[in-house]
C-alpha positions as CSV (number, residue, x, y, z in Angstrom):
1,M,97.0,147.2,74.3
2,L,97.8,150.5,72.8
3,T,101.1,150.7,70.8
4,L,102.5,154.5,70.4
5,P,105.2,154.2,67.9
6,L,107.4,156.4,69.4
7,E,111.3,157.5,68.7
8,P,113.0,157.8,72.1
9,M,113.7,160.8,73.5
10,D,117.0,162.7,72.6
11,D,118.5,165.0,75.3
12,R,120.5,167.0,72.4
13,A,116.9,168.4,71.4
14,N,116.8,172.3,72.1
15,P,113.0,173.8,71.1
16,A,112.5,177.3,71.2
17,F,110.6,177.0,74.3
18,K,110.3,174.2,77.0
19,N,107.6,175.3,78.9
20,V,104.1,177.6,78.9
21,A,106.1,180.9,79.8
22,E,108.5,180.3,76.8
23,C,105.8,179.4,74.5
24,T,103.9,182.5,75.1
25,K,107.1,184.5,74.4
26,W,107.8,182.6,71.2
27,L,104.4,183.1,69.9
28,N,104.3,186.4,70.7
29,Q,107.4,186.9,68.3
30,L,106.3,184.5,65.6
31,Q,105.5,186.8,62.1
32,L,102.7,185.5,60.5
33,T,103.0,187.6,58.0
34,N,105.3,184.8,56.5
35,L,103.4,182.4,56.1
36,Q,105.6,179.7,54.6
37,L,108.6,180.9,57.5
38,A,105.6,181.0,60.1
39,H,104.5,176.9,59.3
40,S,108.2,176.0,59.3
41,Q,109.0,177.4,62.2
42,L,106.0,175.6,64.0
43,L,107.1,172.5,62.6
44,I,110.5,172.2,63.2
45,Q,109.9,173.6,66.5
46,I,106.9,170.7,67.5
47,N,109.2,168.3,66.2
48,E,111.8,169.3,68.3
49,L,109.8,169.6,71.6
50,N,108.8,166.1,71.0
51,H,112.2,164.5,71.1
52,F,112.9,167.1,74.3
53,P,112.3,165.2,77.8
54,I,110.2,167.5,80.1
55,R,107.1,166.7,82.3
56,A,103.8,165.6,80.3
57,L,101.3,168.0,82.5
58,E,104.3,170.9,81.1
59,R,104.3,169.6,77.6
60,L,100.2,168.7,77.1
61,S,100.2,172.6,78.3
62,V,102.6,174.0,75.6
63,L,100.4,171.8,73.1
64,E,97.0,173.3,74.1
65,L,98.7,176.7,73.7
66,L,99.9,176.3,70.5
67,R,96.5,175.0,69.4
68,E,95.2,178.0,67.9
69,T,98.1,179.2,66.0
70,V,98.4,175.9,64.5
71,A,95.3,175.5,63.4
72,H,95.4,179.1,62.0
73,V,98.5,179.0,59.9
74,Q,97.1,175.4,58.7
75,A,94.4,177.1,57.1
76,D,96.0,179.8,55.7
77,Y,98.7,177.6,54.4
78,A,95.9,175.0,53.3
79,K,94.4,177.8,50.6
80,K,97.4,177.3,48.5
81,L,96.0,174.3,47.4
82,I,92.3,175.2,46.7
83,A,91.1,174.3,42.7
84,R,94.7,172.8,42.6
85,P,94.9,170.5,39.4
86,L,96.3,167.0,39.7
87,L,99.0,166.0,40.2
88,L,100.3,168.9,42.1
89,S,103.2,170.9,41.5
90,D,106.3,170.1,43.2
91,P,106.3,173.6,45.3
92,E,102.4,172.3,45.7
93,Y,103.4,169.2,46.7
94,M,106.1,170.1,49.3
95,V,103.1,172.6,50.9
96,F,100.6,169.4,51.3
97,V,103.2,167.1,52.8
98,S,103.9,170.2,55.2
99,I,100.6,170.4,56.2
100,V,100.5,166.9,56.8
101,H,103.4,166.4,58.8
102,L,102.3,169.2,61.3
103,W,98.9,167.6,62.0
104,Q,101.1,164.3,62.4
105,A,103.7,166.5,64.6
106,M,100.6,167.4,66.8
107,V,99.2,164.1,67.0
108,T,103.0,162.9,67.9
109,G,103.1,165.3,71.0
110,Y,100.0,164.2,72.6
111,Q,101.0,160.9,71.6
112,R,104.0,161.8,74.3
113,C,101.6,162.7,76.9
114,L,99.5,159.4,76.4
115,Q,102.5,157.6,76.8
116,D,102.9,159.1,80.2
117,Y,99.8,158.9,81.3
118,L,100.1,154.7,80.6
119,S,102.8,155.0,82.5
120,G,100.8,155.9,85.7
121,D,102.1,159.6,85.8
122,K,100.2,161.3,88.7
123,Q,99.9,164.8,87.5
124,I,98.2,163.4,84.1
125,K,96.3,161.0,85.3
126,K,92.7,163.0,85.1
127,Q,93.7,163.8,81.5
128,G,93.2,160.6,80.0
129,D,89.6,161.9,78.3
130,L,91.7,164.7,76.8
131,L,94.4,163.1,75.7
132,C,92.5,160.4,73.7
133,H,90.3,163.4,72.1
134,R,93.1,165.3,71.0
135,C,95.1,161.9,69.5
136,L,91.7,161.3,67.9
137,L,91.3,164.4,66.6
138,Y,94.5,164.9,64.8
139,S,95.0,161.8,63.5
140,G,91.5,163.0,61.5
141,L,92.7,166.4,60.4
142,E,95.6,164.3,59.1
143,I,93.3,162.3,57.3
144,F,90.7,165.1,55.8
145,E,93.7,166.9,54.5
146,Y,94.3,163.9,52.4
147,L,90.7,163.6,51.4
148,R,90.9,167.5,50.5
149,T,94.0,167.3,48.3
150,G,93.1,164.4,46.6
151,Y,95.6,161.8,47.5
152,E,95.8,158.7,49.0
153,F,97.0,158.1,52.6
154,N,99.3,155.7,53.8
155,P,96.7,152.5,55.9
156,S,98.8,153.2,58.8
157,L,96.8,156.3,59.2
158,W,93.5,153.9,60.1
159,Y,95.7,151.9,62.0
160,Q,96.5,154.5,64.3
161,L,93.1,156.1,64.5
162,H,91.8,153.0,64.9
163,N,94.1,151.9,67.9
164,L,93.2,155.3,69.6
165,Y,89.3,154.5,69.5
166,A,90.1,151.3,70.8
167,F,92.0,152.4,74.0
168,A,89.5,155.2,74.5
169,E,86.6,152.6,74.2
170,Q,88.7,150.1,76.7
171,E,89.4,153.3,79.7
172,Q,85.7,154.1,79.0
173,L,86.6,157.1,78.1
174,H,85.5,157.4,74.3
175,E,81.7,159.2,75.3
176,I,83.2,161.5,78.2
177,E,82.4,165.3,76.9
178,V,86.0,167.2,76.3
179,K,86.1,170.8,75.8
180,D,87.0,172.0,72.3
181,E,87.0,176.0,71.6
182,L,88.5,175.7,68.0
183,N,85.3,173.3,66.9
184,A,83.0,175.6,64.9
185,G,79.7,174.7,66.3
186,Q,80.1,172.2,68.9
187,V,82.6,173.4,71.7
188,R,82.1,170.2,73.4
189,T,82.4,166.7,71.5
190,N,83.9,163.6,72.6
191,C,86.2,160.5,70.9
192,C,83.6,158.5,69.6
193,N,82.3,161.8,67.6
194,I,85.5,162.8,66.0
195,Y,86.2,158.9,65.3
196,V,82.6,158.4,63.8
197,K,83.3,161.7,61.8
198,T,86.6,160.2,60.0
199,L,84.7,157.0,59.6
200,L,82.1,158.9,57.5
201,A,83.7,161.3,55.8
202,C,86.3,158.6,54.3
203,D,83.3,156.6,53.2
204,A,81.4,159.8,51.4
205,H,83.5,159.1,48.5
206,P,85.6,162.4,49.2
207,A,87.6,161.7,45.8
208,E,83.7,162.8,44.0
209,L,83.5,166.1,46.1
210,T,84.9,169.6,45.4
211,R,87.2,171.1,48.1
212,S,84.0,173.3,48.8
213,Q,82.0,170.2,49.4
214,L,84.1,168.7,51.5
215,R,84.5,172.0,53.8
216,L,80.7,171.7,54.3
217,L,80.8,168.1,55.0
218,D,83.3,168.9,57.7
219,G,81.5,170.9,59.1
220,W,77.9,169.2,59.2
221,L,79.4,166.3,60.5
222,N,80.6,168.2,62.9
223,T,76.8,168.3,64.2
224,W,75.6,165.2,62.6
225,S,78.4,162.5,64.1
226,K,76.4,163.5,67.4
227,E,73.5,161.4,66.3
228,I,75.4,157.8,65.4
229,R,76.8,155.4,68.3
230,L,78.9,152.6,67.8
231,A,77.7,149.3,69.0
232,R,79.0,145.6,69.0
233,H,75.8,144.1,67.7
234,F,73.3,145.3,64.9
235,T,69.8,144.6,64.0
236,V,68.0,145.8,61.0
237,S,64.4,146.3,59.8
238,K,62.8,145.5,56.6
239,G,63.4,148.9,54.6
240,D,65.8,150.5,57.1
241,A,69.2,151.8,55.8
242,Q,72.1,148.9,56.2
243,P,74.6,149.4,59.0
244,L,78.2,149.5,58.1
245,A,80.8,147.9,60.2
246,V,84.6,148.9,60.9
247,D,87.3,146.7,62.4
248,L,89.5,148.1,64.9
249,E,92.3,145.9,64.2
250,S,92.2,146.6,60.4
251,T,93.6,149.1,58.0
252,Q,90.8,150.3,56.5
253,G,87.8,152.1,57.1
254,L,84.1,151.0,57.1
255,Q,82.7,148.1,55.3
256,W,78.8,146.5,54.5
257,A,78.4,144.9,57.6
258,R,77.2,141.7,56.0
259,Q,80.7,141.3,54.3
260,V,82.4,141.0,57.4
261,K,82.5,138.2,60.1
262,D,81.5,139.5,63.4
263,N,84.2,138.9,66.5
264,E,85.1,141.2,69.5
265,H,87.1,143.6,67.0
266,I,84.0,144.9,64.7
267,R,81.8,147.7,65.7
268,Y,78.6,148.7,63.7
269,L,77.1,152.2,63.0
270,A,73.7,152.2,62.6
271,L,72.5,154.1,60.0
272,V,68.8,154.8,60.6
273,P,69.1,158.1,62.3
274,L,71.6,159.1,59.9
275,S,69.5,158.3,56.9
276,K,66.2,159.8,58.5
277,L,68.4,163.4,59.0
278,L,69.0,163.9,55.9
279,R,65.6,162.8,54.3
280,V,63.9,165.6,56.8
281,K,66.3,167.4,55.5
282,I,66.2,167.1,51.9
283,I,62.5,167.2,52.3
284,L,62.2,170.5,54.5
285,L,64.9,172.6,52.0
286,D,62.4,171.3,49.1
287,Q,59.5,173.3,51.0
288,G,61.4,176.2,50.8
289,T,63.3,175.6,54.5
290,S,66.6,177.9,54.4
291,S,69.6,176.1,55.0
292,D,70.8,178.1,57.8
293,K,67.6,177.0,59.8
294,L,68.2,174.2,58.9
295,G,71.9,174.4,60.6
296,L,73.5,173.9,56.6
297,G,75.2,177.2,56.7
298,V,74.2,180.7,55.8
299,Q,75.2,181.6,52.5
300,V,75.2,177.4,50.6
301,H,72.2,177.7,48.0
302,P,69.3,175.2,48.6
303,D,70.0,173.3,45.4
304,E,73.6,172.8,46.4
305,C,72.6,171.3,49.8
306,V,70.0,169.0,48.2
307,E,72.3,168.1,45.9
308,L,75.1,167.6,48.4
309,L,72.6,165.8,50.9
310,N,71.1,163.2,48.2
311,F,74.7,162.1,47.6
312,L,75.6,161.7,50.8
313,H,72.5,159.3,51.6
314,K,73.5,157.6,48.3
315,C,76.7,157.3,49.9
316,W,76.5,156.0,53.1
317,C,72.8,154.8,53.2
318,E,72.1,153.2,49.8
319,L,75.5,152.5,47.7
320,H,76.1,149.2,50.3
321,S,72.8,147.3,49.4
322,A,72.7,148.1,45.6
323,P,73.0,145.7,43.3
324,P,76.5,145.8,41.4
325,R,77.1,147.1,38.0
326,I,77.4,145.1,34.8
327,L,81.1,146.1,33.5
328,R,82.9,145.6,30.6
329,A,85.5,143.1,30.4
330,I,88.8,144.6,31.6
331,P,91.4,145.7,31.8
332,Q,92.2,147.4,28.6
333,E,94.7,149.9,27.1
334,A,93.2,153.6,26.7
335,Q,94.0,157.2,25.3
336,L,93.1,159.6,26.6
337,C,93.0,163.9,25.7
338,Y,91.8,167.1,27.3
339,A,91.7,170.5,27.3
340,P,88.6,171.7,24.5
341,D,91.1,172.4,21.5
342,Q,93.2,169.7,21.6
343,I,90.3,167.5,22.0
344,W,88.6,169.3,18.6
345,A,92.1,169.0,16.9
346,Q,92.5,165.3,17.7
347,L,88.6,164.9,16.1
348,K,89.2,167.3,13.6
349,G,92.3,165.8,12.6
350,K,93.6,169.4,12.8
351,P,94.0,172.4,14.7
352,F,91.2,174.4,15.0
353,A,91.6,177.5,12.8
354,Q,88.8,179.8,11.3
355,P,86.5,178.4,8.3
356,H,88.5,178.9,4.9
357,Q,91.8,180.3,6.8
358,S,95.3,178.5,6.1
359,I,97.3,177.5,9.0
360,D,100.3,179.3,8.9
361,A,104.0,177.8,9.0
362,M,104.6,178.6,12.3
363,T,101.2,177.2,13.8
364,R,101.7,173.8,11.5
365,Q,105.4,173.8,12.5
366,A,104.1,173.7,16.6
367,A,101.5,171.2,15.6
368,E,104.0,169.5,14.2
369,S,106.3,169.5,17.2
370,F,103.8,167.1,19.2
371,G,103.7,164.6,16.4
372,N,103.7,164.1,12.5
373,V,99.9,165.2,10.9
374,S,99.8,162.6,8.7
375,D,97.4,163.1,5.2
376,K,96.6,159.3,4.9
377,A,95.4,159.2,8.3
378,P,94.4,162.8,9.5
379,S,92.1,161.5,12.4
380,L,94.8,160.5,14.2
381,Y,96.7,163.8,14.8
382,R,98.9,163.7,17.7
383,C,97.9,166.5,20.1
384,A,100.2,167.3,23.3
385,T,98.0,165.6,25.5
386,L,97.4,162.3,23.8
387,E,98.5,159.8,27.2
388,D,98.3,156.6,27.5
389,W,96.2,154.8,30.2
390,L,94.7,151.5,31.4
391,L,90.9,151.2,31.6
392,E,90.4,149.5,35.3
393,S,86.5,149.2,34.9
394,D,83.9,150.4,32.2
395,S,80.6,150.3,31.4
396,L,78.1,152.5,29.2
397,L,77.3,155.5,31.6
398,D,81.3,156.1,33.4
399,A,84.7,154.8,33.5
400,Q,87.4,154.2,36.0
401,L,91.1,155.2,34.8
402,I,94.5,155.3,35.8
403,R,97.5,156.7,34.2
404,R,100.2,154.4,32.9
405,G,102.6,156.8,30.8
406,A,104.0,159.8,31.4
407,A,101.9,163.1,32.1
408,L,101.8,165.8,29.8
409,G,99.4,167.9,31.9
410,R,97.2,168.2,34.8
411,L,93.3,167.0,35.8
412,S,91.2,169.0,37.6
413,Y,87.2,168.1,38.7
414,S,84.5,168.2,36.1
415,Q,86.9,168.7,33.4
416,L,86.0,167.9,29.6
417,V,88.1,164.6,28.5
418,A,88.2,162.1,25.8
419,V,88.8,158.9,25.8
420,R,89.4,156.0,23.3
421,A,89.7,152.4,24.4
422,S,92.2,150.5,22.5
423,G,90.9,148.9,19.0
424,A,88.3,151.5,19.1
425,N,88.0,154.0,16.3
426,D,86.7,156.9,17.5
427,F,86.8,159.5,21.3
428,V,83.9,159.6,23.3
429,L,83.8,162.8,25.4
430,A,83.4,162.9,28.5
431,A,83.9,164.5,32.2
432,T,86.1,163.8,35.0
433,T,83.5,162.9,37.9
434,W,86.3,162.2,40.5
435,L,90.3,162.1,40.8
436,K,92.6,160.9,43.2
437,V,96.5,159.7,43.3
438,T,97.7,156.9,44.5
439,R,100.0,156.0,47.1
440,T,102.1,154.6,44.0
441,G,102.1,158.5,42.4
442,K,99.5,157.4,40.0
443,L,96.6,159.5,38.9
444,Q,93.3,157.4,39.1
445,I,90.1,159.3,37.7
446,G,86.2,158.2,37.6
447,V,84.4,160.3,34.1
448,S,81.4,159.6,33.5
449,Y,80.4,159.8,29.3
450,F,78.7,162.0,26.9
451,P,76.1,160.0,24.9
452,G,76.9,159.6,21.1
453,T,79.8,159.8,18.4
454,P,81.2,163.6,18.9
455,D,81.3,165.7,15.9
456,P,84.0,168.7,16.1
457,V,82.3,171.8,15.2
458,Y,82.6,175.8,14.4
459,I,80.1,178.1,16.2
460,R,79.3,182.1,16.4
461,P,76.2,183.9,17.1
462,A,74.0,184.4,14.6
463,G,70.8,186.4,13.5
464,L,70.8,190.1,15.9
465,N,73.5,189.2,17.1
466,Q,76.0,188.6,14.4
467,S,78.2,190.9,13.4
468,A,81.2,190.9,11.1
469,G,83.5,190.5,13.2
470,N,82.2,187.1,15.0
471,L,84.9,184.4,14.9
472,Y,84.0,181.0,15.3
473,E,84.2,179.3,18.0
474,L,85.6,175.8,18.9
475,A,82.0,173.4,20.2
476,F,80.9,169.4,19.8
477,S,77.7,167.9,18.6
478,L,76.4,165.4,20.2
479,P,73.8,162.7,18.4
480,A,69.9,162.3,18.7
481,L,69.7,158.8,20.4
482,P,65.6,158.2,20.0
483,A,66.4,154.6,21.1
484,M,67.2,155.9,24.9
485,N,65.1,159.3,24.3
486,I,67.9,161.6,24.5
487,P,67.9,164.4,22.1
488,A,71.0,166.2,20.4
489,S,73.1,168.5,21.9
490,L,76.0,171.0,21.9
491,I,79.6,170.7,24.0
492,L,80.0,174.7,24.1
493,P,83.0,176.4,25.6
494,R,82.1,177.4,29.4
495,A,80.2,181.1,30.0
496,W,79.2,180.9,26.0
497,F,75.5,179.7,27.1
498,E,72.7,181.8,27.0
499,V,68.7,180.8,26.9
500,G,67.3,181.7,23.5
501,R,70.4,182.8,22.0
502,V,70.5,182.2,18.5
503,I,73.6,180.9,17.0
504,E,75.5,179.1,13.3
505,V,76.4,175.9,13.9
506,R,79.0,174.5,10.7
507,S,80.0,171.2,10.7
508,R,81.4,168.8,8.1
509,Q,78.2,168.1,6.2
510,S,76.5,171.2,7.0
511,V,75.3,175.0,8.4
512,Q,72.6,175.4,9.9
513,I,70.9,177.8,12.2
514,A,69.8,177.1,16.0
515,K,68.2,178.3,19.1
516,L,69.5,177.5,22.4
517,G,67.5,175.8,25.2
518,I,68.2,174.9,28.8
519,S,71.8,174.1,29.8
520,V,72.1,170.1,30.7
521,A,75.4,169.8,32.4
522,R,77.8,172.5,33.5
523,G,81.8,171.9,34.3
524,L,85.0,173.4,34.3
525,D,86.0,174.1,30.9
526,Y,82.5,173.4,29.1
527,E,78.8,173.6,29.1
528,R,76.4,171.1,27.8
529,V,73.2,172.3,26.4
530,S,69.9,171.5,24.6
531,F,69.0,173.2,21.2
532,I,66.4,173.3,18.5
533,P,67.5,173.8,14.7
534,I,65.6,176.8,12.9
535,K,64.5,176.2,9.1
536,L,65.0,179.2,7.2
């Protein structure tokens, strides 16, 4: 039976509008140019309306009228969080919380109507499909906001979503098409489509996707969710994508079907149609078909589409049947440093300065304010962003860490970091591959290691590009690893790379001239490139 955690009505509630006519007048006076004020007013008035006792049909009409304005204000307000590093600052976090609360206020409003539907209100008797659709829709939007921002949501949201879908299925409302003009590309959807879309979005490793990739995924799933059905039983043929399962009485999302015990609350997603759909699109893109013709977006580069489609296929159709990775013994303490200049200083044992130039007293005093520069142990130079972390899992290629000490800075997706495990002498260079904030407020990250022990070096243009005014830039040299068939490479500042550029590389041991080859990887603040030494 559906349970709706609603607070009692309050006759003292006094919303600015109590019917459609008043709401229309109020919306016409709402100043959308002041985004923060408009958002605040919407949240206050919808919460007030949710506590005010009015007829269910009138409440539903008012909520339907509010939908377009809420969607517009939420989308504009969320732009304040685009590309923000984690943890969010206090003002940014307040924006995020406000957005989440407004989505939940919409859920609560439609749940009020659904409560009257359950009570047998004749005026709203024929609106059961619409009410379930809207409750699931706004529950999904609330969850998606957490995914986009990188914050872990309360498991109670899973219970809310599962409970609503189970009721829609019980009442045989889950496959009835409902009109939704705000849903881009799919004007008519049903409860099952929305539920499947939310499940798949959460299972797409959203912490590893950028905000723009998540926006693409959101649009694609509007269409793809129509290709997938939830069933009480499943069959698997050899070579097919393994089905996923969801427990309607749990507080978690999708699981591998083989890991759950079958019962009346389990539903299965057969992923064979989705696997075929993804593979066909990847093949057609490789053959030159435009992303627009494949329904993937007009202004999306084919290479970006192929990369994301392959990633999604791996998440949904491959990872659940893949063998487990071999991990090192864990957990263990670690230190982490970020920002290229701080990493360089940590590896070199002193702040970056032009070769043969002394550090003036003011610079040295600023450096030493973050810790003593020891003459006996210069490699342990204390930089401003050296933090205490815990290695939760660790392999030769990647690791998962969680911050356990004070936060001295913020991190972003695909950012250069240096990690040193407890007991290790050297730092290892890595790039962040995903980030999220746990419910306890701790920053958790995944990193992908760069092979080899990094060496801090100086670089500057050479040959025809050289001039008297060329100053050195900081960079990192990674050695060749013949056993792994990995050539030597350089980690350069972002946007410094040019194919064929001739540069001077100055290290502790030597000065050499090199010609840059190809870009191997690119991140927020770095670019890893190949190079060929030039003999003079």
